[in-house]
C-alpha positions, 0 to 999 in steps of 0.5 A: 238087583244092582239098585237094590244092593246100592239101597241096602248099602246106603242104609247100612252106612247111615246106620253104622254112622249112628251106632258104631262105637269109636276109639280115641288115642291120646298121647301122654308123658310120665316124668321122674327125677333123681339127684345125687348131692354134691360130694367129693369125686371120684364117687360111684353111687346109684339112683332109682327110677320107676319103670314104665308100666305097660298097662298104661299104654304103648311106650314110644320113646324114652328121653334122658336128661343128665345135669352134672355140676362141679364145685370147688377150688384151685391152687397154683404155684409156678416154680419157673425161672420166668413169668408164665401165663397159666390156665386151669380147669376145675372139671368133673366127668359125670356119667349115667350108666346102665346096670351093666355099667355101659354108658347111657349119657355123659356130661362134663361141667368145667370152670376155667380160670387164667392167671399171670404168675411171676417167676418163682418167689421162692415159697410154694404157698400158692400166694405172692406173685408166683402163686394163686388160690381161686375159691368158689368155682362152679359150673353146670352142664346138661346133656340129653338123649332120646331112645326110640327103640330098645326099651326093654330096660325101662319097661316092667314093674318096680324100680330101675337102678342106674349107676351114677359115677363122677371122675375128677378131670381138673387140670392146669398148664402153662408152666414147666414147673407148675405146682397145682392142687384141686378140690373137686366136688360133683353132683348130678340130677337125672330126669327120665321122661316116658312118652307113650300112647294111652289107649282109651277104652272104646265108647259103648254103642249109642242106643238110638232113642225112639224119637230119632228112629224116624229121622234115621229112616228119613235120612236113608229114604233121602239117600235112596231117592237121590240114587233112584233119580240118578239112575232114572236120568241115565235111563233116559239118555 
């Protein structure tokens, strides 16, 4: 009885290898971009990003990239009675927020300058030996973040509206009596990447052509002969 059961199992395994359907799993990504043009800080605007459609597959992670850009100029005038080494930064804090205004991602692009100014020349005109104007400053910085869970915000139909804000963070130091002015402009670029598993539909069972049936039978018969010989050798020992 044991031998008969083993023969039957071999035949079933051989047949299953030919007839059973298979399912393939494929990784895929979707990427969306949105931009906020360069404009005066402090602004509060929003972008639209398509949500992930769960019909496409299983969402595995959400990657966020926030590129912040700052552009503008700086004016400096030292009114100190002695020379001063001045440092100044043209900076903007750019943030991507959730709909409830909590922070998803923040970046701080910053353009730094330095100047050696003389004692006050008596005229606050941001020129001469005690003043300076620096035009055409710019900087860009990118921050990224990957979410591996809590995807509820990004899954569904339609678009996801995310606020984008920019606050001026420009500053200068180095003199006790420093007059400074900043023209701070900022912009942003947001990229959202959905990484997901796309499940392919199972392949239909393959029908065995009549011409292959003798080959299938021969494979099963060969497997049975191997088992029989092994059992015969054991019986002679």
